[in-house]
Every structure is written in C-alpha cells, then in structure tokens.
MIDREN-194149 format. One record per residue: residue in three letters; x, y, z negated of N, C-alpha, C in turn. Coordinates in steps of 0.001 Angstrom, whole numbers, plus 500000, padded with zeros to 6 digits. Atoms other than C-alpha are relative to their C-alpha. Example, Ala and Ser with C-alpha at 12.3 -4.5 7.8 and 13.67 -1.06 7.14 Angstrom:
BEGIN
ALA500890498810500000512300495500492200500900501200500000
SER499180498810500060513670498940492860499230501090499270
! end
This chain:
BEGIN
MET501155500695499419515368476869491578498771500904500024
LEU501149499113500038512788479453490511500064501026501128
LEU499839499023498931514216481970492981499746499356501361
GLN500236500718498752514170479387495758498504499767500221
GLN501450500195499883510513478580495051499294501313500299
ALA500607498699499749509651482262494948500216500414501450
TYR499713499657498609511343482757498311499038499260500945
GLU500888500788499138509343479948499915498555500492499894
THR501387499561500197506078481182498398499732501311500730
VAL500201498688499386506505484767499569500053499906501520
ARG499856500082498545507685483891503067498824499253500645
ASN501143500743499452504891481363503597498731500841499980
ARG501208499177500071502259483873502483499956501004501150
THR499971499050498893503398486346505126499489499364501284
THR500461500665498771502898483872507952498538499592499885
ALA501410500361500181499569482778506442499089501193500269
ILE500805498794499735498297486384506602499785500166501499
CYS500089499835498548498987486350510341499285498844500699
ALA500562501195499364497417482936510957498714500256500788
PRO501235499789499232493959484258512048500180500823501276
LEU499815499082498887495507486559514687500144499275501333
LYS499677500406498644495554486100518434501355500610500365
THR498679499497499623498889486635520165499963501482500333
GLU500100498603499616497692489974521571499903500927498794
ASP500141499171501198496912491244518054501347500380499399
TYR498694499790500616500585491025517086500734501233500529
VAL499201499010499289501693493785519466499438501420499879
VAL500705498730499912499181496628518974500489500988498940
GLN499691498890500914500147499986517408499101501174500361
PRO500944498936499611497100502301517559500451501399499600
VAL499535498702500497498670505135515501501369499804499371
VAL498630500077500489502097505965514116500104499284498663
ASP499905500586501340501298504807510561499788498488499997
VAL500302501431499907500249501324511731501071499323500851
SER498982500738499252503015498927512762499413498695500526
PRO500468501284499472502424495885514986500331498868499028
PRO499703501096500923502152492693512914501314499291500285
LYS498744500713499722505066491125514754501207500810499522
TRP498903499201500517507235494075513724500189499736498511
HIS499889500329501424506454493373510054500715498657499818
LEU499361501312500107507455489727510586501501500111500245
GLY498585499844499704510745490809512111500728500845498978
HIS499338499095500934511508493647509706500286499339498658
THR499779500656501295511044491613506536501080498927500109
THR498941500985499763513313488950508039501349500702500146
TRP498783499194499835515872491564509064500556500433498652
PHE499542499571501318516021492737505442500894498932499379
PHE499199501078500593517281489330504266501271499760500802
GLU498817500215499182519655488962507209501029501100499763
THR499094498854500036521138492466506920500627500214498634
PHE499520499648501327521442492943503180500476498813499174
ILE499635501171500808521955489371501969500882499031500777
LEU499269501054499297523106486875504609501301500508500621
LEU498784499531499333525564488929506643501110500367499016
PRO498906499688500927527468490273503605500363498883499032
HIS499787500934501109527136487248501309500017498516500395
ALA500027501403499587526698484004503317501175499736500930
ALA498786500268499224530046482698504559499644499320501321
GLY500196500617498694530031481937508262498678500315500668
TYR501304499708499393526568483372508907500195500906501217
THR499990499213498766526048484738512430498618500571500243
ALA501292499362499753523299487217513260499244499280501112
PHE500838500676499009520414485682515200500087500721501345
ASP499893499192498787520510488513517739500488501385499573
PRO499461498698500432522721491607517310499091501185500323
GLN500901498899499649520048493778518994498891500194498978
TYR501118499917500935517561493040516212500219501057498923
ASN499753498940500971519277495518513898499405501314500493
PHE500571498797499407518186498277516287498477499919500034
VAL501447500181499848514689496823516698499272500036498665
PHE500747500231501237513787496034513088500457500839498806
ASN499676499037501047515581498669511008498843500992499912
SER501161499119500164512819500831509550500427501455499844
TYR499629498596500264514316503995508035501374500116499355
TYR498722500002500709517773503064506729501074500655500863
GLU498983499275499258520148505723508045501368499344499833
THR498714500609500295523036503877506424500307498840500934
VAL499813501224499213522498500813508615500176500284501485
GLY499762499671498600522510502611511961498759500429500749
ALA501085499547499127520325503610514902498861498990500005
ARG501180500855500022516819502224515278498968500504500995
VAL501146499610499197513727502236517434499152500960499173
ILE500814499071500779511673505259516410498633499382499725
ARG501207500644500507508516504427514529498857500009501017
THR501109499904499045506129505615517247500135499023501157
ASP499770500888498864507683503177519743499923498523499644
ARG500043501415500378507205499961517793498986499218500835
GLY501003500679499194504106499165519836500410499794501441
ASN499507500192498639506131499371523065500898498783500135
LEU499079501142499994508196496342522086499267498729500417
SER500566501274499533506673493635524272500997498870499797
ARG498936500942500342509996491908523706500774500571498815
PRO500109501453500026511145490219521554498558499515499838
ALA501339500563500058508089488022521933499704499459498608
VAL500404500550501300506123486701518976500727498695499732
GLU499336501287500201507623483257519513501472500186499658
ASP498602499724500341511128484758519395500135500419498540
ILE499945499522501378510390486482516101499735498865499021
LEU500241501158500867508988483287514609501247499110499923
ARG498736500751500044512220481519515595501021500736499139
TYR499112499181500838514117484386513976499713499752498528
ARG500361500265501397512191483866510741500492498619499561
GLN499559501346500358512946480142510793501515499942499840
TYR498539499974500032516635480776511499500497500616498687
VAL499592499320501236516977483197508577499561499197498774
ASP500474500799501139514860481029506254500916498811499733
GLU499105501156500181517125478028506847501319500441499369
ALA498753499496500581520209480110506082499793500445498553
MET500285499574501369518571481591502982499855498798499074
GLN500155501180500841517667478147501683501361499412499631
LEU498649500472500311521305477095501935500670500911498978
LEU499403499056500948522402480251500135499390499849498618
LEU500690500080501283519800479818497399500360498735499220
GLN499558501222500684521195476367496595501355500188499328
GLN498696499727500588524501477947495611499832500774498689
GLU500010499186501215525416479639492349500158501455500390
LEU500026498614499564524584483299492811500311500938498840
THR499725499001501023525821486337490930498694500685499597
PRO501211499258500398523258488327488928499642501120500972
ASP500277498917499064523622491227491373499361499479501275
LEU500569500565498781522877489006494362498586499477499736
GLN501357500429500350519893487460492591499054501195499949
ALA500838498804500070518580490962491912499694500543501388
LEU500214499520498644519025491914495570498994499118500743
ILE500968500911499380517131488820496744498603500257499433
THR501288499691500621514382489598494254499409501281500574
LEU500473498770499355514157493125495681499458499698501388
GLY500463500375498675513841491583499138498639499333499980
LEU501306500659500118510914489451497977498905501020499695
HIS500996498966500302509107492446496483499804500926501196
HIS500119499230498760509844494390499661499056499279500968
GLU500880500740499092508165491617501664498561500004499488
GLU501357499926500536505178491647499296499359501350500310
GLN500537498712499570504796495344500025499537499929501452
HIS500377500120498583504749494500503719498829499040500197
GLN501193500831499897502167491798503100498740500849499883
GLU501147499105500110499766494494501945499882500885501241
LEU500028499222498766500757496639504915499505499167501174
LEU500507500882498948500120493665507183498472499961499976
TYR501461500033500117496573493381505869499380501314500466
THR500618498722499665495865497091506178500223500367501462
ASP499751499724498588497493497383509603499129499116500895
ILE500878500896499239495594494344510874498564500515499970
LYS501365499478500073492338495835509604499848501224500888
TYR500084498819499142493115499096511394499951499588501474
ILE499961500462498608493948497275514639498656499419500424
LEU501275500637499648490782495173514595498827500954499795
GLY501096499088500304488595497878513054499884501153500973
HIS500067498976498958489429500266515892499887499383501392
ASN500346500677498747488777497679518569498509500215500249
PRO501425499718499758485455498609520249499060498829499735
LEU500836501175500256484219495034519719499882499681498514
PHE500005500235501447484858495178515935500137498507499658
PRO499867501439500275486144491581515841500310499741498532
PRO499649500339501393486271489910512409501425499490499910
TYR498680500576500279489635489062510898499840498559499561
SER500251501346500503488390486065508950498699500008499211
GLU501260500104500733484955485061507755500191499385498622
HIS499725500635501294486636483363504796500565500983498979
MET499526499002500963487940486574503224498872500330499038
PRO501070499706500963485997487212499996499566501454500076
LEU500508498640500091483793490265499665500538500662498732
PRO499546499325501222484950492923497174498978499853498885
ASP500890500137501152483519492713493675498975501122499958
THR501052499010500176480251494486492999500155500675498647
ILE499978499257501256480238497221490362498570500075499489
THR501375500074500505477174496579488238499640501189499123
ASN500271498851500859477511499420485733500608501249500633
ASN499469498850499293477905502436487976499144501243499759
SER500851498859500332475738504955486180500778501314500003
GLY499187498796499951478665507386486167500184500682498655
ASP499892499334501294478347508212482461500704499126498967
THR499236500855500897480577505493480995501460500405500083
TRP498663499420500015483897506966479938500856499376498908
LEU499007500371501001487024505886478137500630501287499494
ASN499472498775500595487944508703475774501369499730499389
MET498623500136500476491625509146475028500369501222499172
LYS499620498931500912493006511192472146501279500705500451
ALA498772499259499730495595513900472549501156499364499243
GLY498843500572500667499074512721471735501154499821500956
ILE498797500258499217502488511677472966499962498548500472
TYR500085501335499409502530508694475317501307499684500723
ASN498812500469499287505420506627476712499614499628501428
ILE500284500207498588505495506550480509501216499374500669
GLY498911500619499251507574504310482757500226498564499572
PHE499781501431500213508782500726482927500934499766498827
ALA499132500449501083510274499006479900499884498495499896
GLY500061501431500210511171495426479137500707499223501092
GLU499362500895499051512231492442481218499183499923501289
GLY500701500204498746511344491603484785500318501084501017
PHE499692499125498882511377493416488097499184501286499940
CYS500724498767499697510443497011488777500788500745501058
PHE499296499154499045511268499541491469500673501158499265
ASP499226498952500671513693502338490727499153501224499660
ASN500816498818500309510935504978490812499170499838498731
GLU500700500231501266509396503378487684500921500187498802
LEU499026499912501081512587503749485644500144501435499507
GLY499890498703500658513408506576483300498826500181499052
ARG501117499934500948510891505806480578500144501250499139
HIS499938498710500684509992509069478887498667500289499327
LYS501198499640500742507448510715476633499318501202500665
VAL500771498850499520504664513019477796498914500303498975
TYR501112499609500864502167514984475791498762500167500871
LEU501270499897499292498546514633476952498948500562499061
SER501143499504500762495607516665475725498874498980500056
ASP501164500881499938492266514956475048499531499872501447
PHE500521500215498654490966513401478238499151498738500017
ALA500819501196499833488586510737479514500062499561501451
LEU500047500585498669488588508400482503498736499166500142
SER501160500841499728485558506798484089500410498532499925
THR499670501422500116485424503079483350499737499238501288
HIS500216500688498729484379502272486911500479500868501153
LEU499628499291498782485570503195490371498753500531500693
VAL501109499459499218483370505333492594499585498973501053
THR500524500983499056481128503134494736499649500639501337
ASN500463499519498697480063503384498359498717500809499863
GLY501275499324500159476577504370497259500151501369499381
GLU499763498698500632477844507167495026500631500972500987
TYR499363499117499027480029508530497784499026500393501110
LEU501016499668499002477113508353500219499169501197499554
ASP500725498833500522475321510837497943500758501285500314
PHE499159498845499676478246513220498469499840500379501472
ILE500153499737498567477934512868502246498648500627500288
GLN501361499558499678474179513328502296499663501348499366
SER500217498682500608474395516390500040500717501108500760
GLY499272499003499218476575518112502644501415500233499544
GLY498658499823500544479918517553500946501064500306501036
TYR499010499761498948481831517548504236499775501335500714
GLN500297498721499364480217520840505255500199501194499062
ASP499870498925500993480903522841502065501462500166499600
PHE498573499783500235484405524307501878500342500132498526
SER499703499672501393484048525101498172500539498815499214
TYR499514501184500715484879521514497157501413499598500410
TRP498788500503499372488034521231499237501198500907499741
HIS498768499233499908491643522280498951500062500621501400
ALA499914499336498704492481524692501773500579499067501062
GLU499386500929499050494708522111503419499041498867500346
GLY500987501036499749492006519482503017498869500478500898
TRP501062499444499158489368521760504546500473500152501446
ASP499429499952498648491663522358507527500001498611500634
TRP499965501389499518492060518587507846498603499530500433
VAL501375500379499664488275518064507815499591500612501326
ARG500452499305498795487669520662510520500805499589501225
GLN499166500348498852490615519773512744499736498590500500
ASN500223501404499634489805516053512687498529499626500062
GLN501449500226499962485998516437512515499612498788499125
VAL500262501099500931485882514116509503498641500220499334
THR501325499911500622482363513403508220499689498817499098
MET500255501205500802482722510041506425501313499246499832
PRO498770500772500177485320507538505170500359499197501249
MET499571500876498921487346505467507600499197498707499961
TYR500743501245499783485443502436508940498502500123499725
TRP501434499794500174482020503963508155499387500493501318
TYR500737499585498807479429504438510910498532500153499637
ASN501451499853500118475893505757511000499411499661501368
ILE500504500506498723474212503742513753498486499967499958
SER501468499914499940470619504711514522499396500127498607
GLY500516499752501337470177505872510943500381498964498960
GLN499575501019500965471681502763509336501506500123499763
TRP498588499906500350474967503011507473500659498631500083
MET499239501237499792477485500357508513501466500274499658
HIS498549499848500146481138499735507759500689498746500504
TYR499226501131499497483832497559509256500643499273498828
THR499464500851501064484849494677506982500821498879500623
TRP499259501167499498486979491560507251499099499078500824
GLN500946500830499265483836489851508553499429500715501230
GLY500519499235498877483272492504511242499138501149499516
LEU500865498871500338480766495358511316498795499493499224
GLN501043500478500900478323494930508431499255501188499390
PRO500688498925500732475647496969506604500828500438498794
LEU499227499451501116477211499251504004499538499381498682
LEU500289500587501304477439497610500592500073501112498954
PRO499984498798500852476403500386498153500674499819498658
ASP499499500207501357477628498775494925501422499466499953
THR498597500405500002481163497891495993500890501238499957
PRO499132498823500145484158500167495333500301500659501342
LEU499634499210498833484714502906497868501455499735500380
ALA498626500211499523487814502434500025500253500861501230
HIS499554499358498765489799504067502812499646501482500053
ILE500180498554500010489622507700501798501342500680499729
SER498797499207500215492254510414501737499988500632498606
TYR499949499210501228493446512358498723499080501206500111
TYR500866498834499813491627515337500192498547499654499670
GLU501377500415500248488325513434500111499787499651498532
ALA500119500360501415488975512062496626499883501250499131
ALA500036498765500793489671515541495233498700500766500233
ALA501244499295499697486636517022497009498811499336499316
TYR501095500706500670484334514318495665500013500306498502
ALA499894499716501432485639514868492130499497501409499696
ALA500463498627500211485025518615492456498480500085500139
TRP501456500014499796481499517980493761499271499451498769
LYS500585500593501204480797515841490685500233500867498761
GLY499687499178501164482195518535488398501104499429499149
TYR498894500624500732485179516426487362501304500235500759
ARG498708499895499337488737515879488587500591498609500128
LEU499250501248499961491224513140489403500956499948498801
PRO499038500085501106493472511813486620501413500282500478
THR498570499984499694497173512546486503500510498559499912
GLU499468501360500079499359509500486909500342499626498562
PHE499664500280501397500352509840483242498739499649499210
GLU501272500358500641496736509833482075499585498596500416
TRP500380501330499518496087506801484246500802498916499282
GLU499153501023500620499056504874482825499688499842498520
ALA500323500076501419498139505751479240498693499261499759
ALA501323500597500191494537504589479699499870498604500594
ALA500163501222499223495109501616482022499863498718499173
PRO500171501243500763495502498935479299498572499763499543
GLN501390500152500438491854499595478386499015500078501167
LEU500853499895498818490519499745481943500109498747500856
ALA499936501018498952489670497211484623500515500692501260
TRP499404499356498838491905498103487547500575498939500931
GLY499377500918499058493380496510490652499195499763501262
GLN500787500173498774490573496642493231500345501024501065
ARG499668498931499074491679499918494806501235500749499500
TRP498965499047500365494747502121494879499315501318499689
GLU500751498848500488493498505086492879500839501274500140
TRP499318498723499848494488508578493953500115500694498643
THR499828499189501200495921510681491144500266501450500411
GLU499749498584499770496460514406490791501479500322499934
SER498560499798500199500225513890490529500768499921501302
ALA499064500063498885502804514716493169501043498919499716
TYR498995501056500141505349511969493812501366500637499784
LEU498754499374500408508412513195491933500813499021499166
PRO499182500915500801511358511523490166499740500167498511
TYR500030499941501456511215510658486495501329500561499486
PRO498746499482500562513826512185484170501122498967500100
GLY498840500878499909517249510725484823500028499114501228
PHE500029500849498805516307509165488173501282500164500814
THR498827499985499129519331508222490264499792498991501115
LYS500082500911498866519521506639493693501193499058499990
ALA498918500971499888521530503468494133500903500369501169
ALA499070499739498905524572503582496378499567499242501250
GLY500238500711498750524261502640500035498558500014500456
ALA501321500042499371521184501661502006498888499769498992
ILE501048500294500977519266500339498993499550501281499289
GLY500355498723500613519354503864497567499019500814500820
GLU500969499301499154517184504980500499498575499501499784
TYR501276500712500083514307502805499318498853500889499540
ASN501089499191500558512292505345497291500327501482499905
GLY499688498630500375514132508520496379499795501014501099
LYS500059498990498948514191510189499776498578500330500428
PHE501399499731499671510386510070499979499298500838498930
MET500612499265501106509830512135496833499743501448500366
ILE500403498665499574508340515117498638498722499873500820
SER501230499865499191504900516053500016499111498762499954
GLN500836501178500115503251512849498788499335499983498621
MET500744500115501252500724511984496082500111498575499472
VAL499873501315500651500937509114493580498637499322499934
LEU501175500846500219498402506296493558500382498924498995
ARG499759501034500999498069503796490734498987498866500166
GLY500917501127500019496514500362490378500445498855500874
GLY499783501122499103496436497859493219498778499886500879
SER501168500140499142493966496561495757499689498541500238
GLU500420501370499709492151493493496997500999499274500900
VAL499007500651499153495068492853499382501418500156499451
THR498691499982500649497919493502496959500418498568499699
SER499522501359500215500067490388496696499890499609498532
PRO500115500453501390499585488259493560501247500362499189
HIS498921499661500944501705489438490600500857501172500484
HIS499199498897499480502880492472492580499609501342499391
SER500426498730500590500990495141490633500237499983498492
ARG499803499842501443501608496458487125499637501431499641
ILE500480498691500442500599499454485058500964501122500371
THR499025498940499720503827501343485767500287500172501489
TYR499728499963498547503782500733489556499552501336500581
ARG500296498694499400503920504022491479499949499854501525
ASN500165499959498554502497503859494997499932501463500428
PHE500000498597499556502653506999497133499707500069501495
PHE500326499758498596501221508300500387499761501488500211
HIS500370498635499640500711511566502205498501500188499784
PRO501398499809500416497380513149501201498961499765501082
ALA500981500202498930495735512744504624499789498537500355
LEU500056501400499559496310508993504919498903499241499274
ARG501093500737500610493473506563504296499807498603500572
TRP500171501355499495494103503273506090500297498941498941
GLN499845500902501136495124501731502776498678499887499230
PHE501207500188500819492535500474500271500039500990498833
THR499918498916500973492403503810498461498623500372499499
GLY501293499684500594489618504784496069500115501090498950
ILE500111498884500956488553507134493274499608499494498624
ARG500435500087501390488435507030489501499963501433499466
LEU500156498627500462487129510247487950500608500210498620
ALA499460499613501302488640512078485000499336501300499570
ARG500495498721500527487554514922482750500804500375498778
! end
C-alpha cells in the first residue's frame, strides 16, 4: 500500500508541475540540454512501461510500439531512439496523446501494485519513482529556460514562493572542521542511487566551509570589479568559455538601463541581492572563489560538514570530478546505464534546490553536470 501511495503521489506531482503551461509550452526545445515538457511526461511513463509493465505485468500490451523509439533517452540496451537534439521536432505525438499514455500506464501500474510483488520488483518500481522525481526537477528547470528565453519573459506562476533571504551574509562566518578520517557514502536503510554506494574512508586536512551560500549581491561585486574581464581568476577552459560565449553575468540576469534585473518564476523582476545566487557554471563558481581568495569544497569536505550546515536551496558546485567510489559496479542490463557511463568530464554538485522534489535529497546524493552548464539551480559555497 505504501508503494501504491508513493506511485500516485509522484505521478500526480509531475502533472501538477505542468498545470500552469499553455499547450505551446509543452513542445519547445531551445537548446540541446532542455527537453520539451511533453517529452518528460512521455519518458517517465515509458520507464514504467518498458522496465516494469512489459516484463512483469501478464497480458500487458504497449500503448504504442513507436513510443519506445520516441521516449527512450540514452539506454543503448533498449534500442534505437530519437536523438536528443530532435526532441523539439516531435509535434506528434500530441500532448493529449501523451496524457492518454500516462493514464493508460497508470491504470496498469495500479493493477500491478495491488499484487504481491517480489523485493526486486519493488526496488525497480522505487527506482522508477526516484527517476521521475529527477525529471520533476528537470521539468522545472527546463520550463524556466523555455519561458525565461521567451522575449516576453512570461511568468510561470505567481504563486511560486520566492527563495529564502540570507540574512547573515557577511562572508566571515565559517564552520571549521578538524583534520581526520571521515566516512563517505550511503549507509543504512532506504533508497539511494548506485553512485552513492561503496562507503569508504577519506582523510581530510583541516578545512572550513562558509555557513551561507553566496548571494546575488555578493556575486554582483565580482561582476562590477571586472571579474569576467580578468583571466587570472579563471581556469583556461573556463576563460575560453567566457570569451567564446561572451559571458558577462549569470544566466537570467540583465542590466537594463543601469538596473539589474533577473528572470524569476514571476517574470522579469529587480535583482534580489540577499537571495542565494543561482544558474552559474562551475567555471564561474571557481572564478568567484579565486577572486575571493578561497576555493570550492571537495565533495568529501561537503559531505563531512553537511550535518552542521543549512543546505538544500542550491546545488552546490564542488571541486570534485564525478568518479566512481571504491568497489563501484554497474548493474546488468539497461539499469546499469543509469549512472556509471557518465563518470567522465563532469563535476559533482551536492545539496539540493528549491525545485528538488520533497524527500529526494540527502547528504550522500551525488548530482553531476558538465562544467559549462548552468540552467539548473546551481550556486556557490566557499571553502578554505
């Protein structure tokens, strides 16, 4: 019964995220990293159909055999697929077709969930729910990109809460951590992804983490001091990125007639100086830290200190490359493609964000993105 309730809760939240959208919003793909909202609705449904219903529900028939080609994301094991850059060209299936697809799969899943399930099947369904929660956050960030790059800057919803204000942002409040051996990785009961497994010990020298995230106002000081014009703060690859893309400020920031503005869920608004900075790349995070005379934390320092920190408003860039923990092994089949094959050329982020699904974040959670990406709610916590 608990699994059935969890299924209903997660699936209903996905459709609720899309409720403020117009039909035209569902189809747009401005850049390769942003998927159309209707694709997310179909892909998360395809996951349950492909990995759970077709192999485990007696008599189940696929809603549409072509959907495997349309909604497979990156699973080589499952077969051919529409390439990622072409997702925005899918005028068909229509939004109404995909909503019928979701209903069709949900009805079949409800029947399956009423049966006695093996522990392995329960674990697979649980993975599917956490997979959909990941896509819920992607839905939010992709929707913000779609609307935030519309020349009219339309609001998503005036009912979305504003981010919390950081009141103590003097920059000199630090959590000091003693040198020692710390346990890293998931332990205990409950769900985790495979990249969190392989709990192990690491030795950390004395270090300190800022007790607050960098704010918009603090980052504005970096901009106004010429931070984007001084190569000395940047990694070589980051400096190339700045020059090639003519980057001068975070995503969604604008200087309009001398007034700083940023795109929010409520539309284009004056910049809020005391709220946590968001939508920056690893390159920008590292450059800001260098400008301040500090650095970014490693993911191990972050995990060791996190129980004593307030976290969860932003995904915090770390100085750690996304690599496997000791003893990491990929599961057999398509499920083994979930994390392991992405362990190259990406940086780890820790924490969570204002659009992370409830109960989906934990101290051992390892998010990861390429260093140039910034459409997620990414921010900075300094270390020394």
